[in-house]
C-alpha positions as CSV (number, residue, x, y, z in Angstrom):
1,M,0.0,0.0,0.0
2,E,1.3,3.4,-0.9
3,R,2.4,5.5,2.0
4,S,-0.1,8.3,1.7
5,A,-3.0,5.9,2.2
6,W,-2.1,6.1,5.9
7,V,-3.4,9.7,5.8
8,Y,-6.9,8.3,5.2
9,I,-6.6,5.4,7.6
10,L,-5.3,7.6,10.4
11,L,-7.9,10.3,9.7
12,T,-10.6,7.7,10.1
13,A,-9.2,6.3,13.3
14,V,-8.6,9.7,14.9
15,T,-11.9,11.2,14.0
16,V,-13.8,8.1,15.2
17,L,-11.9,8.3,18.5
18,L,-12.8,12.0,18.9
19,A,-16.4,11.1,18.1
20,C,-16.4,8.8,21.1
21,F,-16.4,12.0,23.2
22,V,-19.3,13.7,21.4
23,Q,-22.7,13.6,23.0
24,S,-25.7,12.6,21.0
25,F,-27.6,15.8,20.1
26,C,-30.3,14.0,18.1
27,A,-32.5,16.8,16.9
28,V,-35.6,14.7,16.9
29,A,-35.3,13.8,20.6
30,V,-37.7,15.6,22.9
31,E,-36.4,17.2,26.1
32,D,-37.8,19.9,28.4
33,K,-36.2,23.3,28.6
34,E,-34.7,22.8,32.1
35,A,-32.9,19.6,31.0
36,A,-31.7,21.3,27.8
37,A,-30.3,24.3,29.8
38,K,-28.4,21.9,32.1
39,R,-27.0,20.0,29.2
40,Y,-25.7,23.1,27.4
41,T,-23.9,24.4,30.5
42,S,-22.3,21.2,31.6
43,R,-18.6,20.3,31.4
44,S,-19.4,17.2,29.3
45,F,-21.2,19.5,26.7
46,A,-18.0,21.6,26.5
47,R,-15.9,18.5,26.0
48,S,-18.3,17.2,23.4
49,S,-18.3,20.5,21.5
50,V,-14.5,20.7,21.4
51,A,-14.3,17.1,20.2
52,E,-16.8,17.7,17.4
53,F,-15.1,20.9,16.3
54,A,-11.7,19.0,16.3
55,L,-13.0,16.3,14.0
56,F,-14.7,18.9,11.8
57,C,-11.3,20.7,11.4
58,L,-9.5,17.4,10.6
59,L,-12.0,16.3,8.0
60,T,-12.0,19.8,6.4
61,G,-8.2,20.1,6.5
62,V,-7.5,16.9,4.7
63,S,-10.2,17.7,2.0
64,A,-9.4,21.4,1.6
65,C,-5.7,21.0,1.4
66,R,-5.7,18.4,-1.4
67,I,-4.2,19.0,-4.8
68,A,-4.5,16.8,-7.9
69,V,-6.6,14.3,-5.9
70,G,-9.5,12.9,-7.8
71,N,-10.0,12.0,-11.4
72,D,-12.0,15.2,-12.0
73,Y,-9.8,17.6,-10.1
74,W,-8.2,19.2,-13.3
75,V,-11.6,19.0,-15.1
76,Y,-13.0,21.2,-12.3
77,R,-10.1,23.6,-12.7
78,F,-10.7,23.8,-16.4
79,N,-14.4,24.5,-15.8
80,F,-13.4,27.2,-13.3
81,R,-11.6,29.0,-16.1
82,L,-14.5,28.7,-18.4
83,I,-16.9,30.1,-15.7
84,A,-14.5,33.1,-15.2
85,Q,-14.6,33.6,-19.0
86,E,-18.4,33.5,-18.9
87,R,-18.4,30.5,-21.3
88,H,-20.9,27.6,-21.2
89,V,-20.4,24.8,-18.6
90,S,-22.9,22.1,-17.7
91,S,-22.8,22.9,-13.9
92,E,-25.7,24.6,-12.1
93,L,-26.1,28.3,-11.9
94,G,-25.5,28.6,-8.1
95,F,-22.2,26.7,-8.4
96,N,-21.1,28.9,-11.3
97,L,-21.9,32.1,-9.4
98,I,-19.9,31.0,-6.3
99,V,-17.0,30.0,-8.5
100,K,-17.0,33.3,-10.3
101,W,-17.3,35.2,-7.0
102,M,-14.3,33.3,-5.5
103,Q,-12.2,34.1,-8.6
104,Q,-13.1,37.7,-8.2
105,L,-11.8,37.6,-4.6
106,F,-8.7,35.5,-5.1
107,G,-7.8,36.0,-8.7
108,Y,-8.3,34.2,-12.0
109,D,-7.3,30.5,-12.0
110,N,-6.6,30.6,-8.2
111,Y,-8.5,27.3,-7.8
112,L,-7.2,26.2,-4.3
113,P,-9.6,28.5,-2.3
114,I,-12.5,27.3,-4.4
115,F,-11.9,23.6,-3.6
116,A,-11.3,24.6,0.0
117,L,-14.7,26.4,0.2
118,F,-16.6,23.4,-1.2
119,S,-14.7,21.0,1.1
120,L,-15.7,23.1,4.1
121,L,-19.3,23.2,3.1
122,T,-19.5,19.5,2.4
123,V,-17.9,18.5,5.7
124,L,-20.0,21.1,7.6
125,F,-23.3,19.5,6.3
126,F,-22.0,16.0,7.0
127,V,-21.1,16.9,10.6
128,R,-24.3,18.9,11.1
129,A,-26.3,15.9,9.9
130,L,-24.5,13.7,12.5
131,H,-25.1,16.3,15.1
132,G,-28.9,16.4,14.4
133,Q,-29.6,12.7,13.8
134,A,-26.9,10.3,15.1
135,V,-28.0,8.6,18.3
136,H,-24.7,6.7,18.3
137,Y,-22.4,9.4,17.0
138,A,-19.1,7.5,16.8
139,F,-20.7,4.5,15.2
140,S,-22.4,6.7,12.6
141,L,-19.2,8.6,11.8
142,F,-17.4,5.3,11.4
143,L,-20.0,4.2,8.8
144,L,-19.8,7.6,7.1
145,M,-16.0,7.2,6.7
146,T,-15.7,3.5,5.9
147,G,-18.7,3.6,3.7
148,G,-16.7,6.0,1.4
149,Y,-19.1,9.0,1.6
150,Y,-16.5,11.4,2.9
151,F,-13.6,10.1,0.8
152,N,-15.6,10.1,-2.4
153,S,-16.5,13.7,-1.7
154,L,-12.9,14.5,-2.7
155,N,-14.2,13.5,-6.1
156,T,-17.4,14.7,-7.8
157,V,-17.5,17.8,-5.7
158,R,-20.9,19.2,-6.6
159,Y,-22.7,15.8,-6.2
160,Y,-21.3,15.1,-2.7
161,L,-22.1,18.6,-1.5
162,A,-25.7,18.0,-2.6
163,L,-25.7,14.5,-0.9
164,A,-24.4,16.1,2.4
165,I,-27.2,18.7,2.2
166,A,-29.8,15.9,1.6
167,L,-28.5,14.0,4.6
168,Y,-28.7,17.1,6.7
169,A,-32.2,17.9,5.5
170,M,-33.6,14.5,6.6
171,Q,-34.0,15.7,10.1
172,Y,-36.6,18.3,9.0
173,V,-38.7,15.6,7.4
174,L,-38.6,13.6,10.6
175,R,-39.6,16.7,12.6
176,E,-42.3,17.4,10.0
177,E,-40.8,20.8,9.2
178,Y,-41.4,20.3,5.5
179,G,-40.9,24.0,4.6
180,K,-37.3,23.9,5.9
181,F,-36.7,20.6,4.3
182,V,-37.8,21.9,0.8
183,L,-35.8,25.1,1.2
184,W,-32.6,23.2,2.1
185,I,-33.1,20.8,-0.9
186,L,-33.6,23.8,-3.2
187,F,-30.4,25.2,-1.8
188,G,-28.7,21.9,-2.6
189,A,-30.1,21.9,-6.1
190,I,-28.1,25.0,-7.0
191,F,-25.0,22.7,-6.8
192,H,-26.5,19.5,-8.3
193,K,-30.1,19.4,-9.5
194,S,-30.3,15.6,-9.0
195,V,-31.0,16.3,-5.3
196,L,-34.5,17.5,-6.2
197,L,-35.6,13.8,-6.5
198,V,-35.3,13.4,-2.7
199,V,-38.3,15.8,-2.2
200,P,-41.0,13.3,-3.3
201,V,-39.0,10.3,-2.2
202,Y,-38.3,11.4,1.3
203,L,-41.9,12.6,1.8
204,V,-43.3,9.3,0.5
205,A,-41.0,7.4,2.8
206,H,-42.1,9.5,5.7
207,M,-45.7,9.0,4.9
208,L,-45.3,5.2,4.7
209,A,-43.4,5.3,8.0
210,K,-46.3,6.8,9.8
211,V,-49.1,4.4,8.6
212,R,-49.9,0.7,8.7
213,L,-49.5,-0.6,5.2
214,K,-52.6,-1.6,3.4
215,P,-53.1,-3.8,0.3
216,W,-53.3,-0.8,-2.0
217,H,-49.8,0.4,-0.8
218,Y,-48.4,-2.9,-1.9
219,G,-50.3,-2.6,-5.2
220,V,-48.9,0.8,-5.9
221,G,-45.4,-0.4,-5.1
222,A,-45.7,-3.4,-7.4
223,A,-47.0,-1.2,-10.2
224,F,-44.0,1.1,-9.8
225,C,-41.6,-1.8,-9.9
226,A,-43.4,-3.1,-13.1
227,S,-43.1,0.4,-14.6
228,L,-39.3,0.3,-14.1
229,F,-39.2,-2.9,-16.2
230,F,-41.7,-1.9,-19.0
231,G,-41.1,1.9,-19.0
232,Q,-37.4,2.1,-19.2
233,R,-37.4,4.3,-22.3
234,F,-39.8,6.8,-20.5
235,Y,-37.6,7.1,-17.5
236,R,-34.4,7.4,-19.5
237,E,-35.9,10.2,-21.5
238,I,-36.6,12.0,-18.2
239,V,-33.0,11.6,-17.1
240,F,-31.7,12.7,-20.5
241,F,-33.9,15.8,-20.4
242,F,-32.0,17.0,-17.3
243,Y,-28.6,15.4,-18.2
244,P,-28.4,15.2,-22.1
245,Y,-24.7,14.5,-22.0
246,Y,-25.3,11.2,-20.1
247,R,-26.8,9.6,-23.3
248,N,-24.4,7.0,-24.7
249,S,-21.7,8.3,-22.4
250,A,-19.3,6.3,-20.1
251,F,-22.0,6.7,-17.4
252,D,-24.7,5.0,-19.5
253,T,-23.5,1.4,-18.9
254,G,-26.5,-0.4,-17.5
255,N,-24.4,-2.2,-14.9
256,I,-25.9,-3.3,-11.6
257,S,-24.1,-2.0,-8.5
258,W,-23.7,-5.3,-6.7
259,V,-21.9,-3.8,-3.6
260,N,-24.7,-1.3,-3.0
261,L,-27.2,-4.0,-3.6
262,L,-25.5,-6.1,-0.9
263,K,-25.6,-3.2,1.5
264,C,-29.4,-2.9,1.0
265,V,-29.9,-6.6,1.5
266,G,-27.8,-6.7,4.6
267,T,-29.5,-3.6,6.1
268,L,-33.0,-5.0,5.4
269,G,-32.0,-8.3,6.9
270,M,-31.0,-6.5,10.1
271,C,-34.4,-4.6,9.9
272,A,-36.2,-8.0,9.7
273,L,-34.3,-9.3,12.7
274,C,-35.2,-6.2,14.8
275,Y,-38.6,-5.4,13.3
276,K,-40.9,-6.2,16.3
277,R,-38.4,-5.0,18.9
278,S,-37.5,-1.6,17.6
279,L,-38.8,-0.9,14.1
280,Q,-42.5,-1.7,14.1
281,D,-43.7,1.3,16.1
282,D,-40.9,3.8,15.5
283,P,-41.7,6.2,12.6
284,R,-38.1,7.5,12.6
285,K,-36.5,4.1,12.0
286,R,-39.3,3.1,9.7
287,F,-38.4,6.2,7.6
288,Y,-34.8,5.0,7.2
289,F,-36.1,1.5,6.5
290,F,-38.4,2.6,3.6
291,L,-35.5,4.5,2.1
292,N,-33.5,1.3,2.0
293,V,-36.4,-0.6,0.5
294,M,-36.6,2.0,-2.2
295,A,-32.8,1.8,-2.7
296,L,-33.2,-2.0,-3.2
297,V,-35.8,-1.4,-5.9
298,V,-33.6,1.2,-7.6
299,Y,-30.5,-1.1,-7.7
300,L,-32.5,-4.1,-8.8
301,C,-34.8,-2.6,-11.3
302,G,-33.1,0.7,-12.3
303,S,-29.8,-0.4,-13.7
304,F,-30.8,1.3,-17.0
305,I,-30.5,4.7,-15.2
306,P,-27.1,6.4,-15.9
307,E,-25.1,6.7,-12.6
308,V,-27.7,4.8,-10.7
309,S,-25.4,4.6,-7.7
310,R,-25.8,8.4,-7.3
311,V,-29.5,8.0,-7.1
312,G,-29.2,5.2,-4.6
313,Y,-26.8,7.1,-2.4
314,Y,-29.5,9.6,-1.5
315,L,-31.3,6.6,0.0
316,I,-28.7,4.3,1.4
317,V,-26.8,7.0,3.2
318,S,-29.5,6.7,5.8
319,Q,-27.8,3.4,6.9
320,I,-25.3,5.4,8.9
321,F,-28.1,6.3,11.3
322,L,-30.3,3.1,11.0
323,L,-27.8,0.4,11.7
324,P,-26.3,1.8,14.9
325,E,-29.8,2.4,16.3
326,L,-31.0,-1.1,15.5
327,I,-27.9,-2.7,17.1
328,G,-28.0,-0.3,20.1
329,E,-31.6,-1.3,21.0
330,M,-30.8,-5.0,20.9
331,P,-30.7,-6.7,24.3
332,A,-27.2,-7.5,25.6
333,G,-26.0,-10.9,24.5
334,W,-24.3,-12.9,21.8
335,L,-26.7,-11.8,19.0
336,K,-26.0,-8.1,19.6
337,N,-22.3,-8.7,19.7
338,C,-22.4,-10.7,16.5
339,C,-24.4,-8.0,14.7
340,R,-22.1,-5.3,15.9
341,I,-19.0,-7.2,14.9
342,G,-20.6,-8.2,11.6
343,V,-21.4,-4.5,10.6
344,L,-18.1,-3.2,11.8
345,G,-16.3,-6.0,10.0
346,A,-18.2,-5.6,6.7
347,F,-17.6,-1.9,6.5
348,T,-14.0,-2.3,7.4
349,V,-13.5,-4.8,4.6
350,Y,-15.4,-2.5,2.3
351,F,-13.1,0.4,3.3
352,A,-10.0,-1.8,2.6
353,F,-11.3,-2.5,-0.9
354,L,-12.2,1.1,-1.3
355,L,-8.6,2.1,-0.5
356,R,-7.2,-0.4,-2.9
357,G,-9.5,0.9,-5.7
358,M,-8.5,4.6,-5.1
359,Y,-5.4,4.1,-7.3
360,A,-7.6,3.4,-10.4
361,T,-7.3,6.0,-13.1
362,D,-11.0,6.7,-13.0
363,I,-10.9,7.4,-9.3
364,R,-7.4,8.7,-8.4
365,L,-8.0,9.5,-4.8
366,L,-4.5,8.0,-4.0
367,P,-1.8,9.0,-3.8
368,Y,-2.9,11.8,-1.6
369,L,-1.2,15.1,-2.3
370,N,-1.6,18.5,-0.6
371,W,-0.3,21.9,-1.3
372,I,1.4,22.2,2.1
373,F,3.9,19.4,1.7
374,N,3.8,18.6,-2.0
């Protein structure tokens, strides 16, 4: 393994260790004002805030200081130049305006501050999402890191910023603050318009989480699955309307994402195991559950969609909250230990293969270089 890979390994280890000192600030939890006041003035809260800020700084630092990391790094730099010259690029208007503003501040072709700004924003939304929804903070951060969501954000800058915003906005669906949810998603759409699809998807998942399923629910679900088989041309035309350059491109492969499919199957298997104990009457976990059911359908029936993994990530990223909660509510014993070890082991193995694949020319997240030492 190339030496700079240890930057990613040590970053994961140190940030997860820091996360062990972070309290759960789950935004959907209910507490009275007196309890909240005591919590925010306690020594443990101060220690927790320092630990959370420290891991935020580490994650932002590694991302913001990179140079020539990611297969699209120089493509973005080229697009920054085109934006400054007011020439056409395929990126969204909000992204273009921010890039143009940054170049006015720091100078033409001064691309390092632009990458740093988007790194800071992406990490900020990831950390705020954990702050608002993670009941088991360290476990959720471990899954975020080893699941590749943070490291892949060093590539595909616009998409992963939108993904982080979608993850953050989930809490407003759970709190039924739908106006805030829609506003945050609209904000994310100025960077990557694909995030707009989470508006109907998250709202439908939340609706299903609050009701007992009836036969007509299953009928609608079966009809939708059938439409994915028989209406592929229709769905593809919708995608190509928004992303015409995907047609017959390297993204239009029709491949099934087997790894993400296995993630869905494993998560849903865990849900089946814990259904009566912790899932049946909990709308919050049922919301995450239905997102993973939808992801399974997407990966099984939607392989004809270009970059189907990006669609699925908006759904399966909820696993970082669901799996720790399911395991945490299991009674102490061998089954709980086996499930915890199984999840930790599976994501660790996935992380090892992820690191190995980072040298590929179409990923190029390794070797890690930064403008401080290189």
